[in-house]
C-alpha positions in Angstrom: 112.4 123.7 111.6 111.0 120.9 113.7 110.1 117.8 111.6 108.4 114.6 112.8 108.4 111.4 110.9 107.1 107.9 111.2 110.1 105.7 111.8 108.1 102.5 112.4 108.7 100.9 109.0 112.4 100.5 109.9 111.5 97.4 111.9 110.8 95.6 108.6 114.3 94.5 107.6 113.3 93.3 104.1 110.6 95.7 102.9 111.2 98.5 100.4 109.4 100.9 102.8 111.8 99.8 105.6 114.7 100.6 103.3 113.2 103.9 102.4 113.3 105.0 106.1 116.7 103.5 106.8 118.3 105.2 103.9 116.4 108.5 103.3 116.4 109.9 106.8 120.2 109.5 107.6 120.9 111.3 104.3 118.5 114.1 105.3 120.1 114.3 108.8 123.5 114.8 107.2 122.2 117.6 104.9 120.2 119.4 107.5 122.0 120.0 110.8 119.7 122.9 111.6 116.5 120.8 111.6 115.3 119.3 114.8 113.9 115.8 114.1 111.4 113.8 116.0 111.0 110.1 115.2 107.9 108.2 116.1 108.5 104.6 116.7 106.9 101.6 118.4 108.3 101.0 121.9 109.3 97.5 121.0 112.3 98.8 119.0 115.4 99.2 121.1 118.1 101.8 120.7 120.6 99.0 120.0 118.7 97.6 117.1 117.4 100.9 115.7 120.1 102.4 113.4 118.9 106.0 113.5 119.4 106.4 117.2 123.0 107.4 116.8 122.1 110.9 115.4 122.4 113.6 118.1 119.8 116.0 116.6 117.0 113.4 116.5 114.7 112.8 119.5 112.2 109.9 119.8 108.6 109.5 120.8 107.6 106.0 121.7 104.1 104.7 121.0 102.2 102.5 123.4 101.9 99.9 120.6 102.5 99.9 116.9 98.8 100.6 116.3 98.4 103.7 118.5 99.5 107.3 118.0 101.1 108.9 120.2 101.7 108.9 124.0 102.1 112.7 124.2 99.4 115.2 123.4 99.8 116.5 119.8 100.2 120.2 120.7 103.2 119.3 122.9 105.2 118.1 120.0 105.3 121.5 118.2 106.0 120.1 114.8 106.1 122.3 111.8 106.0 119.3 109.4 105.1 115.6 109.9 106.2 113.1 107.3 104.1 110.0 107.1 106.5 107.5 105.5 104.1 104.5 105.2 100.8 105.7 103.8 99.6 107.0 107.2 99.8 110.6 108.5 98.3 110.9 112.0 97.7 114.4 113.5 100.6 115.3 115.8 99.6 119.0 116.0 101.8 119.9 113.1 101.4 122.9 110.8 102.0 120.9 107.6 101.8 117.2 106.6 103.6 115.2 103.9 102.7 111.6 103.2 104.5 109.1 101.0 102.3 106.7 99.1 104.5 104.0 97.6 102.0 102.2 95.4 98.3 101.3 95.2 98.7 97.5 94.6 96.2 96.4 97.2 93.7 99.1 96.3 93.9 97.9 92.7 94.0 94.2 93.7 92.0 93.9 97.0 91.7 90.1 96.6 95.2 89.8 98.0 94.5 91.8 101.1 95.2 90.2 104.5 92.7 92.3 106.2 89.5 90.6 107.4 87.2 93.1 105.6 89.4 93.8 102.6 90.9 97.1 101.4 87.8 99.2 100.8 87.9 101.1 104.1 91.7 101.5 104.0 91.6 102.9 100.5 88.8 105.3 101.4 90.7 106.6 104.4 93.9 106.9 102.5 92.2 108.9 99.7 90.5 111.2 102.3 93.9 111.8 104.0 95.7 112.4 100.7 93.2 115.2 99.9 93.9 116.9 103.2 97.7 116.8 103.5 100.0 119.5 102.2 101.6 117.2 99.7 101.8 113.6 98.6 105.1 112.1 97.7 105.0 109.4 94.9 108.1 107.3 94.3 107.6 107.2 90.5 105.6 108.9 87.7 103.7 105.7 87.4 102.6 105.8 91.1 101.8 109.5 90.7 99.4 108.6 87.9 97.8 105.9 90.0 97.3 108.3 92.9 95.8 110.9 90.6 93.4 108.4 89.1 92.3 106.5 92.2 92.0 109.5 94.5 91.2 112.2 92.0 94.1 114.4 93.2 95.4 117.3 91.1 98.9 116.8 89.7 100.2 119.8 91.7 99.4 118.0 94.9 101.9 115.2 94.1 105.7 115.4 94.1 107.6 112.6 92.5 110.8 111.7 94.4 112.6 108.5 93.3 114.2 106.1 95.6 118.0 105.7 95.8 120.1 102.6 95.8 121.4 101.3 99.1 125.2 101.8 99.6 125.3 98.2 100.7 124.9 97.2 97.1 128.1 96.9 94.9 129.8 94.2 92.9 131.5 91.6 95.2 133.3 89.1 93.1 135.6 87.4 95.6 135.3 83.7 94.7 136.2 82.3 98.1 133.5 84.3 99.8 131.0 83.4 97.1 131.6 79.7 97.6 131.2 80.1 101.3 127.8 81.7 100.8 126.8 79.1 98.2 127.7 76.3 100.6 125.9 77.9 103.5 122.7 78.5 101.6 123.0 75.0 100.1 123.0 76.1 96.5 124.5 73.8 93.8 127.8 74.5 92.1 126.3 75.5 88.8 125.3 78.7 87.0 122.1 80.2 88.3 119.3 82.7 87.5 118.3 84.9 90.4 114.8 86.1 91.4 114.1 88.3 94.4 110.5 88.8 95.6 109.4 85.6 97.2 105.9 84.2 96.8 104.1 87.6 96.9 101.6 87.2 94.0 102.5 90.5 92.3 106.2 89.6 92.1 105.0 86.9 89.6 107.3 84.0 90.6 104.8 81.7 88.8 105.5 83.4 85.5 109.2 82.9 85.9 108.9 79.3 87.0 106.7 78.5 84.0 109.2 80.1 81.7 112.0 78.1 83.3 110.0 74.9 83.0 109.4 75.4 79.3 113.2 75.3 78.5 115.1 72.1 78.5 118.3 74.1 77.9 117.8 76.3 81.0 116.9 73.3 83.2 120.0 71.4 82.1 122.6 74.1 82.6 121.2 76.5 85.2 119.6 76.6 88.7 116.8 79.0 89.6 117.4 80.8 93.0 114.3 82.4 94.4 115.0 84.7 97.4 112.2 86.0 99.7 109.2 84.7 101.6 108.6 81.1 100.6 104.8 81.1 101.5 102.5 84.1 101.6 99.1 85.3 100.5 98.1 81.8 99.5 101.1 81.3 97.2 104.1 79.1 97.7 107.5 79.0 95.9 107.9 75.3 96.8 104.4 74.3 95.7 104.7 76.1 92.4 108.1 74.4 91.6 106.6 71.0 92.5 103.5 71.6 90.3 105.7 72.5 87.4 108.1 69.6 87.9 111.2 71.7 88.4 111.8 71.1 92.2 115.2 69.7 91.5 116.3 73.0 89.8 114.7 75.6 92.1 116.3 76.6 95.4 114.5 78.8 97.9 116.8 80.1 100.7 114.1 82.4 102.1 115.2 85.7 103.3 118.9 86.2 103.3 121.3 88.8 104.9 122.3 92.0 103.0 125.8 90.6 102.6 124.5 87.3 101.2 122.1 89.1 98.9 124.9 91.3 97.6 126.9 88.2 96.8 124.0 86.6 95.0 123.3 89.7 92.9 127.0 89.8 92.0 127.2 86.3 90.3 124.0 85.3 88.4 123.7 84.6 84.7 120.7 86.8 84.8 118.5 88.6 87.4 114.8 88.3 86.5 112.2 90.7 87.9 108.9 89.9 86.1 106.7 91.8 88.6 103.1 92.5 87.6 102.9 95.8 89.6 105.6 98.0 91.2 105.4 101.5 92.5 109.2 101.6 92.0 111.1 98.3 92.1 114.2 98.6 94.4 115.5 95.1 93.5 116.2 96.5 90.0 118.6 99.1 91.4 120.2 96.5 93.7 120.8 94.1 90.8 122.2 96.8 88.5 124.5 98.1 91.3 126.0 94.6 91.7 126.5 94.0 88.0 123.7 91.5 87.3 122.2 91.5 83.8 118.5 92.3 84.1 115.3 91.1 82.5 112.1 92.7 83.8 108.5 93.3 82.9 107.0 96.0 80.7 104.4 97.3 83.1 104.0 99.7 86.0 107.2 101.6 87.0 109.8 99.0 85.8 110.8 100.7 82.6 110.9 104.0 84.3 113.5 102.7 86.7 115.6 100.4 84.5 115.6 102.5 81.4 117.9 101.0 78.7 119.7 98.8 81.2 117.4 95.8 81.0 115.7 93.5 78.6 111.9 93.7 78.7 109.2 91.0 78.4 105.4 90.8 78.9 105.4 89.4 82.4 102.3 87.3 81.6 104.0 85.6 78.6 106.1 82.8 79.9 107.1 81.7 76.4 108.6 85.1 75.6 110.4 85.2 79.0 111.8 81.7 78.4 113.2 82.7 75.0 114.7 85.9 76.4 116.3 84.0 79.2 117.8 81.4 76.9 119.2 84.2 74.7 120.7 86.1 77.6 122.4 83.2 79.4 123.9 82.1 76.1 125.3 85.5 75.1 128.2 86.9 77.1 128.2 90.1 74.9 124.7 91.0 75.8 125.3 90.2 79.5 128.3 92.6 79.5 126.4 95.3 77.7 123.5 95.1 80.2 126.0 95.0 83.1 127.7 98.2 81.9 124.4 100.0 81.2 123.2 99.0 84.7 126.3 100.5 86.3 125.6 103.8 84.6 121.8 103.7 85.1 122.0 103.2 88.9 124.1 106.3 89.3 121.0 108.4 88.6 119.3 107.0 91.8 121.0 108.2 95.0 119.6 108.7 98.5 121.5 112.0 98.7 119.5 113.3 95.8 116.2 111.9 97.2 117.1 113.6 100.6 117.7 117.0 99.0 114.5 116.8 97.0 112.6 115.9 100.1 114.1 118.7 102.1 113.3 121.1 99.3 109.7 119.9 99.4 109.5 120.5 103.2 110.6 124.1 102.6 108.1 124.5 99.8 105.1 123.3 101.8 106.2 125.2 104.9 106.1 128.5 103.0 103.0 127.7 100.9 
């Protein structure tokens, strides 16, 4: 079998889609030595910085720019299947096409689009393509339902394949290393509550900051560490903290390395992920894998991912979130229970499983 795939998202070090490509395809390479792989990537990614280049049975097609497909004529590529990993599935002369649609956040909330003319055209094009491909991969049952509803696709056109958890995520409790990270990121020497998601509106940092500001107890005994983009889509972590009068308790290191993130996940009093919309929610797996007690929202795919390994709140109810946070940081027994449930829950989500299910899907569409 000759399979092409869009490797472009790997250039995004921090996105969930970038992690999807970085983790899923090496797992598939390992399980499928007989498959000849062709990765399509922008020419501005070098072999030294592109981690999939080390696999001998993968060849590469470089694009003129990240916006054009491809340099070669489609019929020359002789693909049996092309896998569009990031919503798009151009025609490379393949026999069959699979496309992964991670979520429909911007289709549902076009007011947050960065495109000059909004999301209407992109949503129409994606829906048209989804109807024409061999199969759509959704990353959760929630996303599958969204795809069915928005694009009027039959359920048999959609395969649900969950993400896995990065092997880079595991408990790291060495105190000396933790203190070095804390000092380098300029975090105070006090207990902290962790949030990962930045100022992206759907991640709902404002709801968490409001919950934190409502509690004198939390502000007195804990810091709030907010990892991710500090300013985006008209929102700002720093501005929100200032507006709510909690600037002295909120620390925003921006993006951090994988090693630093693992250390931060391994030491908080609580990890809070009050997102308003998630197609999956990879930070939930990362936090559970590192032993962080988790509080998350009740909507979208969050309960589907976290199961019984989290406490749940209405993400639009700061008062409820504040009360749950106060209870969690004060109760070591609940923290330990959530930590143990998280370790068990995360075992259900592996990239080897996702790889095998994706390979099985390739075989299914090839022989359909």
